[in-house]
PyMOL Python script that loads the backbone (N, CA, C, O; Angstrom):
from pymol import cmd

cmd.read_pdbstr("""\
ATOM      1  N   PRO A   1       0.755  -1.118  -0.051  1.00  0.00           N
ATOM      2  CA  PRO A   1      -0.130  -0.109  -0.033  1.00  0.00           C
ATOM      3  C   PRO A   1       0.784   1.352   0.024  1.00  0.00           C
ATOM      4  O   PRO A   1       0.452   2.378  -0.571  1.00  0.00           O
ATOM      5  N   LEU A   2       1.941   1.212   0.830  1.00  0.00           N
ATOM      6  CA  LEU A   2       2.815   2.451   0.752  1.00  0.00           C
ATOM      7  C   LEU A   2       3.379   2.717  -0.642  1.00  0.00           C
ATOM      8  O   LEU A   2       3.315   3.838  -1.146  1.00  0.00           O
ATOM      9  N   ALA A   3       3.847   1.828  -1.164  1.00  0.00           N
ATOM     10  CA  ALA A   3       4.514   2.050  -2.642  1.00  0.00           C
ATOM     11  C   ALA A   3       3.378   2.353  -3.680  1.00  0.00           C
ATOM     12  O   ALA A   3       3.733   3.018  -4.654  1.00  0.00           O
ATOM     13  N   GLN A   4       2.098   1.975  -3.621  1.00  0.00           N
ATOM     14  CA  GLN A   4       1.017   2.661  -4.433  1.00  0.00           C
ATOM     15  C   GLN A   4       0.680   3.970  -4.133  1.00  0.00           C
ATOM     16  O   GLN A   4       0.283   4.746  -5.003  1.00  0.00           O
ATOM     17  N   TRP A   5       0.829   4.324  -2.777  1.00  0.00           N
ATOM     18  CA  TRP A   5       0.426   5.741  -2.178  1.00  0.00           C
ATOM     19  C   TRP A   5       1.451   6.651  -2.772  1.00  0.00           C
ATOM     20  O   TRP A   5       1.077   7.730  -3.231  1.00  0.00           O
ATOM     21  N   CYS A   6       3.014   6.227  -2.810  1.00  0.00           N
ATOM     22  CA  CYS A   6       3.983   6.961  -3.307  1.00  0.00           C
ATOM     23  C   CYS A   6       3.879   7.264  -4.691  1.00  0.00           C
ATOM     24  O   CYS A   6       4.140   8.365  -5.175  1.00  0.00           O
ATOM     25  N   ARG A   7       3.384   5.988  -5.491  1.00  0.00           N
ATOM     26  CA  ARG A   7       3.319   6.323  -6.888  1.00  0.00           C
ATOM     27  C   ARG A   7       2.175   7.068  -7.288  1.00  0.00           C
ATOM     28  O   ARG A   7       2.277   7.807  -8.267  1.00  0.00           O
ATOM     29  N   GLU A   8       1.035   6.974  -6.632  1.00  0.00           N
ATOM     30  CA  GLU A   8      -0.268   8.060  -7.010  1.00  0.00           C
ATOM     31  C   GLU A   8       0.072   9.392  -6.423  1.00  0.00           C
ATOM     32  O   GLU A   8      -0.327  10.390  -7.023  1.00  0.00           O
ATOM     33  N   GLN A   9       0.732   9.522  -5.369  1.00  0.00           N
ATOM     34  CA  GLN A   9       0.972  11.054  -4.806  1.00  0.00           C
ATOM     35  C   GLN A   9       2.121  11.862  -5.521  1.00  0.00           C
ATOM     36  O   GLN A   9       2.031  13.072  -5.726  1.00  0.00           O
ATOM     37  N   GLY A  10       3.161  11.132  -5.870  1.00  0.00           N
ATOM     38  CA  GLY A  10       4.422  12.029  -6.431  1.00  0.00           C
ATOM     39  C   GLY A  10       5.084  11.174  -7.582  1.00  0.00           C
ATOM     40  O   GLY A  10       6.192  11.480  -8.023  1.00  0.00           O
ATOM     41  N   CYS A  11       4.420  10.170  -8.021  1.00  0.00           N
ATOM     42  CA  CYS A  11       4.951   9.471  -9.029  1.00  0.00           C
ATOM     43  C   CYS A  11       6.449   8.955  -8.582  1.00  0.00           C
ATOM     44  O   CYS A  11       7.351   8.898  -9.418  1.00  0.00           O
ATOM     45  N   TRP A  12       6.635   8.616  -7.331  1.00  0.00           N
ATOM     46  CA  TRP A  12       7.846   7.981  -6.644  1.00  0.00           C
ATOM     47  C   TRP A  12       7.951   6.623  -6.860  1.00  0.00           C
ATOM     48  O   TRP A  12       6.858   6.056  -6.849  1.00  0.00           O
ATOM     49  N   ASP A  13       8.994   5.853  -7.069  1.00  0.00           N
ATOM     50  CA  ASP A  13       9.256   4.544  -7.159  1.00  0.00           C
ATOM     51  C   ASP A  13       9.625   4.161  -5.625  1.00  0.00           C
ATOM     52  O   ASP A  13      10.654   4.733  -5.265  1.00  0.00           O
ATOM     53  N   LEU A  14       9.100   3.421  -4.737  1.00  0.00           N
ATOM     54  CA  LEU A  14       9.542   3.037  -3.603  1.00  0.00           C
ATOM     55  C   LEU A  14      10.193   1.847  -3.648  1.00  0.00           C
ATOM     56  O   LEU A  14       9.652   0.861  -4.148  1.00  0.00           O
ATOM     57  N   GLU A  15      11.439   1.809  -3.126  1.00  0.00           N
ATOM     58  CA  GLU A  15      12.593   0.542  -3.345  1.00  0.00           C
ATOM     59  C   GLU A  15      12.965   0.123  -1.802  1.00  0.00           C
ATOM     60  O   GLU A  15      13.583   0.982  -1.173  1.00  0.00           O
ATOM     61  N   VAL A  16      12.696  -0.947  -1.211  1.00  0.00           N
ATOM     62  CA  VAL A  16      13.200  -1.348   0.132  1.00  0.00           C
ATOM     63  C   VAL A  16      14.260  -2.116   0.012  1.00  0.00           C
ATOM     64  O   VAL A  16      14.242  -3.106  -0.720  1.00  0.00           O
ATOM     65  N   VAL A  17      15.443  -1.716   0.801  1.00  0.00           N
ATOM     66  CA  VAL A  17      16.515  -2.461   0.598  1.00  0.00           C
ATOM     67  C   VAL A  17      16.646  -3.151   1.854  1.00  0.00           C
ATOM     68  O   VAL A  17      16.565  -2.488   2.888  1.00  0.00           O
ATOM     69  N   GLU A  18      16.814  -4.236   1.897  1.00  0.00           N
ATOM     70  CA  GLU A  18      16.996  -4.813   3.233  1.00  0.00           C
ATOM     71  C   GLU A  18      18.376  -5.391   3.387  1.00  0.00           C
ATOM     72  O   GLU A  18      18.936  -5.790   2.367  1.00  0.00           O
ATOM     73  N   ARG A  19      19.077  -5.493   4.720  1.00  0.00           N
ATOM     74  CA  ARG A  19      20.385  -6.148   4.715  1.00  0.00           C
ATOM     75  C   ARG A  19      20.350  -7.644   5.031  1.00  0.00           C
ATOM     76  O   ARG A  19      19.458  -8.196   5.675  1.00  0.00           O
ATOM     77  N   ASP A  20      21.420  -8.233   4.505  1.00  0.00           N
ATOM     78  CA  ASP A  20      21.555  -9.489   4.478  1.00  0.00           C
ATOM     79  C   ASP A  20      21.687 -10.187   5.799  1.00  0.00           C
ATOM     80  O   ASP A  20      22.762 -10.070   6.387  1.00  0.00           O
ATOM     81  N   ARG A  21      20.741 -10.889   6.332  1.00  0.00           N
ATOM     82  CA  ARG A  21      20.710 -11.506   7.769  1.00  0.00           C
ATOM     83  C   ARG A  21      22.157 -12.376   8.082  1.00  0.00           C
ATOM     84  O   ARG A  21      22.607 -12.470   9.224  1.00  0.00           O
ATOM     85  N   GLU A  22      22.672 -12.865   7.139  1.00  0.00           N
ATOM     86  CA  GLU A  22      23.731 -13.820   7.383  1.00  0.00           C
ATOM     87  C   GLU A  22      25.047 -12.963   7.458  1.00  0.00           C
ATOM     88  O   GLU A  22      26.066 -13.567   7.794  1.00  0.00           O
ATOM     89  N   VAL A  23      25.125 -11.778   7.213  1.00  0.00           N
ATOM     90  CA  VAL A  23      26.394 -11.087   7.268  1.00  0.00           C
ATOM     91  C   VAL A  23      26.539 -10.523   8.673  1.00  0.00           C
ATOM     92  O   VAL A  23      25.555 -10.006   9.203  1.00  0.00           O
ATOM     93  N   GLU A  24      27.486 -10.578   9.190  1.00  0.00           N
ATOM     94  CA  GLU A  24      27.731 -10.061  10.762  1.00  0.00           C
ATOM     95  C   GLU A  24      28.717  -8.863  10.422  1.00  0.00           C
ATOM     96  O   GLU A  24      29.615  -8.926   9.583  1.00  0.00           O
ATOM     97  N   GLY A  25      28.391  -7.702  11.251  1.00  0.00           N
ATOM     98  CA  GLY A  25      29.242  -6.605  11.367  1.00  0.00           C
ATOM     99  C   GLY A  25      28.742  -5.631  10.319  1.00  0.00           C
ATOM    100  O   GLY A  25      27.553  -5.718  10.012  1.00  0.00           O
ATOM    101  N   PHE A  26      29.556  -4.643   9.684  1.00  0.00           N
ATOM    102  CA  PHE A  26      29.155  -3.562   8.920  1.00  0.00           C
ATOM    103  C   PHE A  26      28.894  -4.205   7.553  1.00  0.00           C
ATOM    104  O   PHE A  26      29.575  -5.150   7.153  1.00  0.00           O
ATOM    105  N   GLU A  27      28.007  -3.730   6.930  1.00  0.00           N
ATOM    106  CA  GLU A  27      27.745  -3.790   5.366  1.00  0.00           C
ATOM    107  C   GLU A  27      27.172  -2.634   4.686  1.00  0.00           C
ATOM    108  O   GLU A  27      26.240  -1.951   5.110  1.00  0.00           O
ATOM    109  N   VAL A  28      27.815  -2.471   3.583  1.00  0.00           N
ATOM    110  CA  VAL A  28      27.181  -1.097   2.937  1.00  0.00           C
ATOM    111  C   VAL A  28      26.118  -1.643   2.223  1.00  0.00           C
ATOM    112  O   VAL A  28      26.075  -2.668   1.544  1.00  0.00           O
ATOM    113  N   VAL A  29      25.026  -0.576   2.546  1.00  0.00           N
ATOM    114  CA  VAL A  29      23.804  -0.931   1.987  1.00  0.00           C
ATOM    115  C   VAL A  29      23.464  -0.041   0.858  1.00  0.00           C
ATOM    116  O   VAL A  29      23.588   1.141   1.182  1.00  0.00           O
ATOM    117  N   PRO A  30      23.082  -0.218  -0.344  1.00  0.00           N
ATOM    118  CA  PRO A  30      23.055   0.628  -1.469  1.00  0.00           C
ATOM    119  C   PRO A  30      22.205   1.923  -1.105  1.00  0.00           C
ATOM    120  O   PRO A  30      21.112   1.833  -0.546  1.00  0.00           O
ATOM    121  N   LYS A  31      22.782   3.121  -1.460  1.00  0.00           N
ATOM    122  CA  LYS A  31      21.948   4.299  -1.566  1.00  0.00           C
ATOM    123  C   LYS A  31      21.709   4.818  -0.041  1.00  0.00           C
ATOM    124  O   LYS A  31      21.429   6.004   0.133  1.00  0.00           O
ATOM    125  N   ARG A  32      21.813   3.994   0.979  1.00  0.00           N
ATOM    126  CA  ARG A  32      21.423   4.417   2.345  1.00  0.00           C
ATOM    127  C   ARG A  32      22.717   5.590   2.982  1.00  0.00           C
ATOM    128  O   ARG A  32      22.576   6.373   3.922  1.00  0.00           O
ATOM    129  N   TRP A  33      23.735   5.423   2.277  1.00  0.00           N
ATOM    130  CA  TRP A  33      24.763   6.340   2.722  1.00  0.00           C
ATOM    131  C   TRP A  33      24.521   7.668   2.095  1.00  0.00           C
ATOM    132  O   TRP A  33      25.075   8.637   2.613  1.00  0.00           O
ATOM    133  N   ILE A  34      23.779   7.842   1.064  1.00  0.00           N
ATOM    134  CA  ILE A  34      23.167   9.155   0.572  1.00  0.00           C
ATOM    135  C   ILE A  34      22.354   9.809   1.544  1.00  0.00           C
ATOM    136  O   ILE A  34      22.508  10.994   1.842  1.00  0.00           O
ATOM    137  N   VAL A  35      21.419   8.997   2.086  1.00  0.00           N
ATOM    138  CA  VAL A  35      20.246   9.401   3.048  1.00  0.00           C
ATOM    139  C   VAL A  35      21.067   9.996   4.306  1.00  0.00           C
ATOM    140  O   VAL A  35      21.009  11.164   4.691  1.00  0.00           O
ATOM    141  N   GLU A  36      21.867   8.924   4.889  1.00  0.00           N
ATOM    142  CA  GLU A  36      22.631   9.251   6.272  1.00  0.00           C
ATOM    143  C   GLU A  36      23.538  10.401   5.988  1.00  0.00           C
ATOM    144  O   GLU A  36      23.510  11.272   6.856  1.00  0.00           O
ATOM    145  N   ARG A  37      24.341  10.612   4.971  1.00  0.00           N
ATOM    146  CA  ARG A  37      25.198  11.842   4.804  1.00  0.00           C
ATOM    147  C   ARG A  37      24.197  13.116   4.708  1.00  0.00           C
ATOM    148  O   ARG A  37      24.393  14.046   5.490  1.00  0.00           O
ATOM    149  N   THR A  38      23.261  13.181   3.888  1.00  0.00           N
ATOM    150  CA  THR A  38      22.232  14.156   4.138  1.00  0.00           C
ATOM    151  C   THR A  38      21.752  14.657   5.380  1.00  0.00           C
ATOM    152  O   THR A  38      21.790  15.865   5.614  1.00  0.00           O
ATOM    153  N   PHE A  39      21.263  13.757   6.271  1.00  0.00           N
ATOM    154  CA  PHE A  39      20.890  13.917   7.579  1.00  0.00           C
ATOM    155  C   PHE A  39      21.924  14.373   8.357  1.00  0.00           C
ATOM    156  O   PHE A  39      21.658  15.106   9.309  1.00  0.00           O
ATOM    157  N   SER A  40      23.244  14.016   8.076  1.00  0.00           N
ATOM    158  CA  SER A  40      24.323  14.611   8.827  1.00  0.00           C
ATOM    159  C   SER A  40      24.568  16.061   8.490  1.00  0.00           C
ATOM    160  O   SER A  40      24.857  16.890   9.353  1.00  0.00           O
ATOM    161  N   TRP A  41      24.464  16.295   7.418  1.00  0.00           N
ATOM    162  CA  TRP A  41      24.639  17.678   6.835  1.00  0.00           C
ATOM    163  C   TRP A  41      23.550  18.741   7.581  1.00  0.00           C
ATOM    164  O   TRP A  41      23.850  19.831   8.068  1.00  0.00           O
ATOM    165  N   LEU A  42      22.371  18.201   7.543  1.00  0.00           N
ATOM    166  CA  LEU A  42      21.215  18.989   8.152  1.00  0.00           C
ATOM    167  C   LEU A  42      21.225  19.052   9.663  1.00  0.00           C
ATOM    168  O   LEU A  42      20.800  20.051  10.243  1.00  0.00           O
ATOM    169  N   GLY A  43      21.688  18.034  10.291  1.00  0.00           N
ATOM    170  CA  GLY A  43      22.132  18.056  11.625  1.00  0.00           C
ATOM    171  C   GLY A  43      23.034  19.077  12.145  1.00  0.00           C
ATOM    172  O   GLY A  43      22.938  19.484  13.303  1.00  0.00           O
ATOM    173  N   ARG A  44      23.952  19.524  11.278  1.00  0.00           N
ATOM    174  CA  ARG A  44      25.082  20.416  11.625  1.00  0.00           C
ATOM    175  C   ARG A  44      24.365  21.807  11.628  1.00  0.00           C
ATOM    176  O   ARG A  44      24.963  22.720  12.197  1.00  0.00           O
ATOM    177  N   SER A  45      23.188  22.064  11.075  1.00  0.00           N
ATOM    178  CA  SER A  45      22.377  23.277  11.405  1.00  0.00           C
ATOM    179  C   SER A  45      22.143  23.364  12.706  1.00  0.00           C
ATOM    180  O   SER A  45      21.736  22.354  13.280  1.00  0.00           O
ATOM    181  N   ARG A  46      22.340  24.537  13.418  1.00  0.00           N
ATOM    182  CA  ARG A  46      21.893  24.654  14.618  1.00  0.00           C
ATOM    183  C   ARG A  46      20.476  24.705  14.800  1.00  0.00           C
ATOM    184  O   ARG A  46      20.067  24.192  15.842  1.00  0.00           O
ATOM    185  N   ARG A  47      19.561  25.250  13.960  1.00  0.00           N
ATOM    186  CA  ARG A  47      18.209  25.399  14.143  1.00  0.00           C
ATOM    187  C   ARG A  47      17.528  24.037  13.931  1.00  0.00           C
ATOM    188  O   ARG A  47      16.446  23.751  14.442  1.00  0.00           O
ATOM    189  N   LEU A  48      18.316  23.132  13.055  1.00  0.00           N
ATOM    190  CA  LEU A  48      17.551  21.943  12.816  1.00  0.00           C
ATOM    191  C   LEU A  48      18.216  20.637  13.627  1.00  0.00           C
ATOM    192  O   LEU A  48      17.976  19.473  13.304  1.00  0.00           O
ATOM    193  N   SER A  49      19.011  20.990  14.635  1.00  0.00           N
ATOM    194  CA  SER A  49      19.574  20.058  15.655  1.00  0.00           C
ATOM    195  C   SER A  49      18.608  19.384  16.551  1.00  0.00           C
ATOM    196  O   SER A  49      18.687  18.192  16.849  1.00  0.00           O
ATOM    197  N   LYS A  50      17.539  20.336  17.039  1.00  0.00           N
ATOM    198  CA  LYS A  50      16.287  19.796  17.728  1.00  0.00           C
ATOM    199  C   LYS A  50      15.154  20.250  17.033  1.00  0.00           C
ATOM    200  O   LYS A  50      15.143  21.071  16.115  1.00  0.00           O
ATOM    201  N   ASP A  51      14.136  19.621  17.568  1.00  0.00           N
ATOM    202  CA  ASP A  51      12.758  19.760  16.990  1.00  0.00           C
ATOM    203  C   ASP A  51      12.057  20.700  17.667  1.00  0.00           C
ATOM    204  O   ASP A  51      11.255  20.442  18.565  1.00  0.00           O
ATOM    205  N   TYR A  52      12.424  22.159  17.132  1.00  0.00           N
ATOM    206  CA  TYR A  52      11.674  23.223  17.932  1.00  0.00           C
ATOM    207  C   TYR A  52      10.359  23.596  17.281  1.00  0.00           C
ATOM    208  O   TYR A  52       9.472  24.065  17.995  1.00  0.00           O
ATOM    209  N   GLU A  53      10.156  23.425  15.964  1.00  0.00           N
ATOM    210  CA  GLU A  53       8.980  23.935  15.188  1.00  0.00           C
ATOM    211  C   GLU A  53       7.640  23.056  15.572  1.00  0.00           C
ATOM    212  O   GLU A  53       7.629  21.838  15.748  1.00  0.00           O
ATOM    213  N   ARG A  54       6.557  23.913  15.659  1.00  0.00           N
ATOM    214  CA  ARG A  54       5.216  23.258  15.878  1.00  0.00           C
ATOM    215  C   ARG A  54       4.578  22.860  14.665  1.00  0.00           C
ATOM    216  O   ARG A  54       3.597  22.115  14.675  1.00  0.00           O
ATOM    217  N   ARG A  55       5.088  23.322  13.611  1.00  0.00           N
ATOM    218  CA  ARG A  55       4.137  23.014  12.340  1.00  0.00           C
ATOM    219  C   ARG A  55       5.281  22.199  11.321  1.00  0.00           C
ATOM    220  O   ARG A  55       6.430  22.628  11.224  1.00  0.00           O
ATOM    221  N   VAL A  56       4.931  21.282  10.766  1.00  0.00           N
ATOM    222  CA  VAL A  56       5.632  20.442   9.740  1.00  0.00           C
ATOM    223  C   VAL A  56       6.190  21.186   8.609  1.00  0.00           C
ATOM    224  O   VAL A  56       7.303  21.008   8.113  1.00  0.00           O
ATOM    225  N   GLN A  57       5.145  22.188   8.190  1.00  0.00           N
ATOM    226  CA  GLN A  57       5.686  23.043   6.859  1.00  0.00           C
ATOM    227  C   GLN A  57       6.825  24.035   7.455  1.00  0.00           C
ATOM    228  O   GLN A  57       7.656  24.493   6.671  1.00  0.00           O
ATOM    229  N   THR A  58       6.867  24.337   8.684  1.00  0.00           N
ATOM    230  CA  THR A  58       8.031  25.245   9.057  1.00  0.00           C
ATOM    231  C   THR A  58       9.383  24.455   8.998  1.00  0.00           C
ATOM    232  O   THR A  58      10.391  24.930   8.474  1.00  0.00           O
ATOM    233  N   SER A  59       9.335  23.236   9.564  1.00  0.00           N
ATOM    234  CA  SER A  59      10.502  22.326   9.528  1.00  0.00           C
ATOM    235  C   SER A  59      10.942  22.052   8.023  1.00  0.00           C
ATOM    236  O   SER A  59      12.121  22.115   7.673  1.00  0.00           O
ATOM    237  N   GLU A  60       9.897  21.744   7.166  1.00  0.00           N
ATOM    238  CA  GLU A  60      10.277  21.405   5.682  1.00  0.00           C
ATOM    239  C   GLU A  60      10.731  22.880   5.053  1.00  0.00           C
ATOM    240  O   GLU A  60      11.610  22.892   4.192  1.00  0.00           O
ATOM    241  N   CYS A  61      10.280  23.790   5.379  1.00  0.00           N
ATOM    242  CA  CYS A  61      10.963  24.865   5.033  1.00  0.00           C
ATOM    243  C   CYS A  61      12.267  25.146   5.302  1.00  0.00           C
ATOM    244  O   CYS A  61      13.063  25.571   4.465  1.00  0.00           O
ATOM    245  N   LEU A  62      12.531  24.901   6.554  1.00  0.00           N
ATOM    246  CA  LEU A  62      14.006  25.216   7.172  1.00  0.00           C
ATOM    247  C   LEU A  62      15.003  24.325   6.491  1.00  0.00           C
ATOM    248  O   LEU A  62      16.077  24.749   6.064  1.00  0.00           O
ATOM    249  N   MET A  63      14.583  22.975   6.397  1.00  0.00           N
ATOM    250  CA  MET A  63      15.242  21.975   5.632  1.00  0.00           C
ATOM    251  C   MET A  63      15.628  22.456   4.073  1.00  0.00           C
ATOM    252  O   MET A  63      16.735  22.246   3.577  1.00  0.00           O
ATOM    253  N   LYS A  64      14.749  23.001   3.522  1.00  0.00           N
ATOM    254  CA  LYS A  64      14.966  23.349   2.181  1.00  0.00           C
ATOM    255  C   LYS A  64      15.819  24.671   2.201  1.00  0.00           C
ATOM    256  O   LYS A  64      16.526  24.809   1.203  1.00  0.00           O
ATOM    257  N   VAL A  65      15.885  25.605   3.081  1.00  0.00           N
ATOM    258  CA  VAL A  65      16.700  26.710   3.200  1.00  0.00           C
ATOM    259  C   VAL A  65      18.136  26.236   3.650  1.00  0.00           C
ATOM    260  O   VAL A  65      19.078  26.883   3.192  1.00  0.00           O
ATOM    261  N   GLU A  66      18.376  25.323   4.382  1.00  0.00           N
ATOM    262  CA  GLU A  66      19.502  24.910   4.739  1.00  0.00           C
ATOM    263  C   GLU A  66      20.265  24.095   3.434  1.00  0.00           C
ATOM    264  O   GLU A  66      21.460  24.240   3.173  1.00  0.00           O
ATOM    265  N   MET A  67      19.493  23.364   2.805  1.00  0.00           N
ATOM    266  CA  MET A  67      19.935  22.636   1.621  1.00  0.00           C
ATOM    267  C   MET A  67      20.444  23.605   0.479  1.00  0.00           C
ATOM    268  O   MET A  67      21.425  23.391  -0.233  1.00  0.00           O
ATOM    269  N   ILE A  68      19.711  24.574   0.432  1.00  0.00           N
ATOM    270  CA  ILE A  68      19.995  25.737  -0.582  1.00  0.00           C
ATOM    271  C   ILE A  68      21.332  26.428  -0.057  1.00  0.00           C
ATOM    272  O   ILE A  68      22.289  26.675  -0.790  1.00  0.00           O
ATOM    273  N   ARG A  69      21.280  26.683   1.188  1.00  0.00           N
ATOM    274  CA  ARG A  69      22.635  27.278   1.737  1.00  0.00           C
ATOM    275  C   ARG A  69      24.053  26.530   1.435  1.00  0.00           C
ATOM    276  O   ARG A  69      25.106  27.042   1.052  1.00  0.00           O
ATOM    277  N   LEU A  70      23.782  25.247   1.705  1.00  0.00           N
ATOM    278  CA  LEU A  70      24.935  24.068   1.580  1.00  0.00           C
ATOM    279  C   LEU A  70      25.232  24.094  -0.062  1.00  0.00           C
ATOM    280  O   LEU A  70      26.403  24.031  -0.436  1.00  0.00           O
ATOM    281  N   ILE A  71      24.359  24.169  -0.847  1.00  0.00           N
ATOM    282  CA  ILE A  71      24.684  24.145  -2.283  1.00  0.00           C
ATOM    283  C   ILE A  71      25.409  25.461  -2.841  1.00  0.00           C
ATOM    284  O   ILE A  71      26.432  25.487  -3.526  1.00  0.00           O
ATOM    285  N   LEU A  72      24.596  26.619  -2.363  1.00  0.00           N
ATOM    286  CA  LEU A  72      25.355  27.847  -2.631  1.00  0.00           C
ATOM    287  C   LEU A  72      26.807  27.947  -2.041  1.00  0.00           C
ATOM    288  O   LEU A  72      27.631  28.575  -2.706  1.00  0.00           O
ATOM    289  N   ARG A  73      27.166  27.422  -0.934  1.00  0.00           N
ATOM    290  CA  ARG A  73      28.437  27.556  -0.291  1.00  0.00           C
ATOM    291  C   ARG A  73      29.303  26.620  -1.168  1.00  0.00           C
ATOM    292  O   ARG A  73      30.438  27.022  -1.429  1.00  0.00           O
ATOM    293  N   ARG A  74      28.964  25.589  -1.587  1.00  0.00           N
ATOM    294  CA  ARG A  74      29.727  24.730  -2.481  1.00  0.00           C
ATOM    295  C   ARG A  74      29.977  25.195  -3.887  1.00  0.00           C
ATOM    296  O   ARG A  74      31.013  24.898  -4.481  1.00  0.00           O
ATOM    297  N   LEU A  75      28.842  26.066  -4.521  1.00  0.00           N
ATOM    298  CA  LEU A  75      29.080  26.562  -5.664  1.00  0.00           C
ATOM    299  C   LEU A  75      30.017  27.781  -5.449  1.00  0.00           C
ATOM    300  O   LEU A  75      30.916  27.922  -6.278  1.00  0.00           O
ATOM    301  N   ALA A  76      29.915  28.689  -4.424  1.00  0.00           N
ATOM    302  CA  ALA A  76      30.820  29.823  -4.253  1.00  0.00           C
ATOM    303  C   ALA A  76      32.341  29.281  -4.242  1.00  0.00           C
ATOM    304  O   ALA A  76      33.263  29.909  -4.763  1.00  0.00           O
ATOM    305  N   ARG A  77      32.496  28.020  -3.576  1.00  0.00           N
ATOM    306  CA  ARG A  77      33.913  27.445  -3.350  1.00  0.00           C
ATOM    307  C   ARG A  77      34.449  26.988  -4.630  1.00  0.00           C
ATOM    308  O   ARG A  77      35.654  27.146  -4.829  1.00  0.00           O
ATOM    309  N   ALA A  78      33.823  26.521  -5.398  1.00  0.00           N
ATOM    310  CA  ALA A  78      34.162  26.236  -6.497  1.00  0.00           C
ATOM    311  C   ALA A  78      34.424  27.343  -7.737  1.00  0.00           C
ATOM    312  O   ALA A  78      35.276  27.198  -8.614  1.00  0.00           O
ATOM    313  N   ALA A  79      33.694  28.246  -7.639  1.00  0.00           N
ATOM    314  CA  ALA A  79      33.843  29.436  -8.559  1.00  0.00           C
ATOM    315  C   ALA A  79      34.980  30.224  -8.259  1.00  0.00           C
ATOM    316  O   ALA A  79      35.229  31.227  -8.927  1.00  0.00           O
TER     317      ALA A  79
END
""", "prot")
cmd.dss("prot")
cmd.show_as("cartoon", "prot")
cmd.util.cbc("prot")
cmd.orient("prot")
């Protein structure tokens, strides 16, 4: 049901990646590092380090602003 909802709402494909139960210790899971890295970048923002906001829309807006700030900073460094 979640995959169908994602397809209907935003034309997204939901892919569930499970780790291998037989492997012990650390295992690289495809694409997970991208999500973890992005959360780490967002967590460095003082405003986003805690959940201060009352509305989800405010949190979403602040995340977008923070990602824009990160991208602009990297573009300025490259130029």
